[in-house]
C-alpha positions as CSV (number, residue, x, y, z in Angstrom):
1,M,18.4,6.4,7.2
2,P,21.6,7.5,5.3
3,E,21.4,7.9,1.6
4,S,22.9,5.2,-0.5
5,V,24.5,5.7,-3.9
6,P,24.5,2.6,-6.2
7,S,27.5,1.9,-8.5
8,T,25.5,2.0,-11.7
9,G,24.7,5.2,-13.4
10,T,21.4,6.2,-15.1
11,A,20.3,8.3,-18.0
12,G,20.8,11.9,-17.1
13,G,23.5,11.6,-14.4
14,G,24.2,10.1,-11.0
15,L,21.6,8.3,-9.0
16,T,20.9,8.6,-5.3
17,V,18.5,6.5,-3.4
18,R,16.9,8.5,-0.5
19,D,13.9,8.7,1.7
20,L,10.5,10.2,0.6
21,R,10.1,14.0,0.7
22,W,7.0,16.0,0.5
23,D,8.3,17.8,-2.5
24,D,8.4,14.5,-4.5
25,L,4.7,14.9,-5.1
26,D,4.7,16.4,-8.6
27,A,7.4,14.1,-9.9
28,M,5.7,11.0,-8.6
29,I,2.4,12.0,-10.1
30,E,4.1,12.8,-13.4
31,T,5.8,9.4,-13.5
32,Y,2.5,7.6,-12.7
33,Y,0.5,9.5,-15.3
34,A,3.2,8.6,-17.9
35,L,2.2,4.9,-17.4
36,Y,-1.2,5.7,-18.8
37,D,0.4,7.1,-21.9
38,E,2.6,4.0,-22.3
39,R,-0.5,1.8,-22.0
40,A,-2.3,3.9,-24.6
41,R,0.7,3.3,-27.0
42,G,0.5,-0.4,-26.4
43,D,3.8,-0.5,-24.5
44,P,4.1,-3.4,-22.1
45,I,3.9,-2.2,-18.6
46,G,3.9,-4.4,-15.5
47,I,1.9,-2.3,-13.1
48,H,-1.8,-2.3,-12.4
49,L,-3.6,0.8,-13.6
50,F,-7.2,2.1,-13.3
51,A,-9.4,2.0,-16.4
52,E,-9.2,5.8,-16.5
53,R,-6.3,8.0,-15.2
54,P,-7.1,9.3,-11.7
55,S,-7.6,13.0,-11.2
56,R,-4.8,15.1,-9.7
57,S,-6.9,15.5,-6.6
58,D,-7.0,11.7,-6.3
59,E,-3.3,11.5,-6.6
60,V,-2.7,14.2,-4.0
61,G,-4.9,12.2,-1.7
62,W,-2.9,9.0,-2.5
63,F,0.4,10.8,-1.8
64,T,-0.8,12.3,1.4
65,S,-2.0,8.9,2.6
66,L,1.4,7.4,1.7
67,Y,3.3,10.2,3.5
68,R,1.1,9.7,6.6
69,R,1.8,5.9,6.5
70,V,5.5,6.6,6.4
71,L,5.3,8.9,9.4
72,A,3.2,6.3,11.2
73,N,5.8,3.6,10.5
74,D,3.3,1.6,8.4
75,A,5.3,2.0,5.2
76,V,8.9,2.6,4.0
77,V,9.6,4.4,0.7
78,A,12.9,4.5,-1.2
79,V,13.1,7.2,-3.9
80,A,15.4,7.3,-6.9
81,D,16.8,10.8,-7.3
82,V,18.6,12.0,-10.4
83,A,19.7,15.6,-10.4
84,G,17.4,16.5,-7.5
85,R,14.3,15.0,-9.1
86,A,12.4,11.7,-8.2
87,V,12.5,9.3,-11.2
88,G,11.0,6.3,-9.4
89,H,10.1,4.9,-6.0
90,C,9.7,1.6,-4.2
91,T,7.2,1.3,-1.4
92,I,6.8,-1.5,1.2
93,A,3.6,-1.0,3.2
94,T,1.6,-3.0,5.7
95,V,-1.0,-5.3,4.1
96,G,-3.5,-4.6,6.9
97,L,-5.3,-1.3,7.1
98,E,-4.8,-0.9,10.8
99,H,-1.5,-0.6,12.7
100,G,-1.0,-3.4,15.1
101,S,-3.0,-6.1,13.3
102,E,-1.9,-9.7,13.1
103,T,-0.4,-9.0,9.7
104,D,1.5,-6.0,10.7
105,H,4.8,-7.8,10.1
106,V,4.0,-8.4,6.4
107,G,4.8,-5.7,3.8
108,L,3.5,-5.4,0.2
109,L,6.1,-4.1,-2.2
110,G,5.3,-1.9,-5.2
111,I,7.8,-0.2,-7.6
112,V,7.6,2.4,-10.3
113,V,10.4,3.7,-12.5
114,A,10.1,6.5,-15.1
115,Q,10.5,5.0,-18.6
116,A,13.7,6.9,-19.5
117,H,15.4,5.5,-16.5
118,R,14.5,1.8,-16.9
119,G,17.3,-0.6,-17.8
120,H,20.0,1.3,-16.0
121,G,19.9,-0.4,-12.6
122,V,17.4,2.0,-11.0
123,G,14.9,-0.7,-10.1
124,R,17.6,-2.8,-8.5
125,A,18.9,0.2,-6.5
126,L,15.4,1.1,-5.4
127,M,14.5,-2.4,-4.2
128,L,17.8,-2.7,-2.3
129,G,17.1,0.7,-0.7
130,A,13.6,-0.2,0.2
131,L,14.5,-3.7,1.6
132,E,17.3,-2.1,3.7
133,R,14.8,0.5,5.1
134,A,12.2,-2.3,5.8
135,R,14.6,-4.4,7.9
136,G,13.5,-4.3,11.5
137,R,10.0,-3.1,10.5
138,F,8.8,-6.0,8.3
139,E,9.6,-9.7,8.4
140,I,7.9,-10.9,5.2
141,V,7.7,-8.9,2.0
142,L,5.2,-9.8,-0.7
143,L,4.8,-8.7,-4.3
144,D,3.1,-9.7,-7.5
145,V,4.5,-9.5,-11.0
146,F,2.9,-10.0,-14.3
147,A,3.9,-13.6,-15.4
148,N,5.1,-12.3,-18.8
149,N,7.4,-9.7,-17.1
150,H,10.4,-11.9,-17.2
151,R,12.9,-9.1,-16.7
152,A,11.3,-7.9,-13.4
153,R,10.8,-11.5,-12.1
154,H,14.5,-12.2,-12.8
155,L,15.5,-9.1,-10.7
156,Y,13.2,-10.2,-7.9
157,E,14.7,-13.7,-7.9
158,Q,18.2,-12.2,-7.8
159,L,17.3,-10.3,-4.7
160,G,16.0,-13.4,-3.0
161,F,12.2,-13.5,-3.7
162,Q,10.6,-16.8,-4.3
163,I,7.5,-17.7,-6.3
164,R,4.6,-18.6,-4.0
165,G,2.1,-19.3,-6.7
166,R,0.3,-18.0,-9.8
167,L,-2.8,-15.9,-10.0
168,P,-4.5,-16.7,-13.2
169,F,-6.4,-13.9,-15.0
170,H,-5.1,-11.5,-12.4
171,A,-5.4,-8.4,-14.6
172,K,-7.6,-7.5,-17.6
173,R,-6.2,-4.9,-19.9
174,G,-7.9,-4.0,-23.2
175,G,-9.8,-7.3,-23.2
176,Q,-6.7,-9.4,-22.6
177,Y,-6.0,-11.3,-19.4
178,Y,-2.7,-11.4,-17.6
179,D,-1.6,-13.9,-15.1
180,A,0.6,-12.8,-12.1
181,D,3.2,-14.6,-10.0
182,E,3.0,-14.0,-6.3
183,M,6.4,-13.8,-4.8
184,W,7.7,-13.5,-1.2
185,L,10.9,-12.8,0.7
186,D,11.7,-13.7,4.3
187,L,13.4,-10.4,5.4
188,R,14.4,-11.9,8.8
189,H,17.1,-14.0,7.0
190,W,17.8,-11.7,4.1
191,S,21.1,-10.1,3.2
192,P,21.8,-8.0,0.1
193,P,23.2,-10.1,-2.8
194,T,26.8,-9.8,-3.6
195,A,27.9,-8.3,-6.9
196,N,28.4,-11.9,-8.3
197,R,24.9,-13.0,-7.4
């Protein structure tokens, strides 16, 4: 898949959206660990986290599994690269655990962007890159978004996702419950939005 360069810039220089590489491991772990610091500060974050930060060994295992899934064509990953370093990634992976299941055509989307690079078009570029890579592999793409994360939901709607339903009390963080909206996209009939849309 050729690299794509979005028209918007980002903090710290130009942005390239590219495929996953093995040497993205450290940057991706660092970005993920920073989410735990954000949560500890009380910053609003729209991604599910474990109660305690996983060990580096756990994260290496996660990354190795993701890399294998990409090689097995069970996942696609778009990586946001600024100055040669991964600052975010968007993954679409099969919902079933086994290749060839009856849900093999359905992908589950997850996205993470480093805090310093949010609000600069990185998330949009990543999602466009992941959806382009997913065409021909997945037919339906699902995601869930915290119901109070209006900014992310607006982006997903701009890209063609529709709300399928609400999951009440979906996440519990610090004694507070958060609802989530389930969203879906029919990738068979999807085309990237125009600049005006």
